C-alpha positions, 0 to 999 in steps of 0.5 A: 382804070384797068384794075378797077374794071378787072376787079369789078368783073371778078366781083361780078363773077364771084357773085354770079357763080354762087347761083351758077345758072346753066343758061349763062354758064360756060365750061371752064375751058371756054371761060379762059378766053374771057380773061383780062389778058385775052380780051385786052380792053377794060371796057370789054371786061365790063360787057362780059360779066353775064358769062359765068364760068361754071363746071356743070358736073362739079355743081351736081350734088356729090354726097347723094349715093342714090344719084351716083347709082342711078347715073351708073345704072343708066350709063351701063344699060345704055352702053351695053345696049348699044355695044351688045350687037358688036360684041355678039359679032366679035364673039362669033367672028372669034369662034369661027373655025375657018375665016373667009378671006373677006370677012368684016364686021359689016359682012358678018352682021349682014350674014347673021341677020340674013340667016337668023333674022333681025333680032339675032344680034340682040339675042341674049341681051336681057341677061347682060342688061340685068347685070349692067345696071347694078354693076355700073351702079356699084362702079359709079357709087364706089368711085365717087364715094372713095374719091370724095372720102380721100381727095381732101386728105392728100395733095396727090389727087390723081393718085386718089382718082386712079386708086378709086377707079381701080377699086371700083373696077374690081368691084364692078368686075366681081359683079359683072363676070358671073353675069357675062359668063351666062 
């Protein structure tokens, strides 16, 4: 009895994962709680069939370079826009000749805004954003392309991911360093 319920659940999950609907999908880590050993009773297994383990990221189209480039550009622009004011404060604090005893990020930001206005931490962000979009687009596209190309050729997937990341980082940095120097 227990074997047939587990087999039925496995068949239902296999059939349902073909369509992998986000409305009923759960992350793989969450789906591990619904294994036969975790739930215990065969009757509970048949009640859990609507929950489909599905990894949303891995179900995205992986061969489309334009999607990877768009995702990279959006992520890069968002990251640099959020972090630019902190980077600006960090640079100013590092370039101070005399550091006051009680200088922190909050005090430096307050002093900068009081002396130069609200837009001071964002001064020069345009150049960084213009470089961040293409730089991160190249990073995402290069990483995903190399990973897809070499992942199936070896059993050392972690090495492929690391090497893909290293090559993508070199390409990204070669593009971004001239932009950062402006």
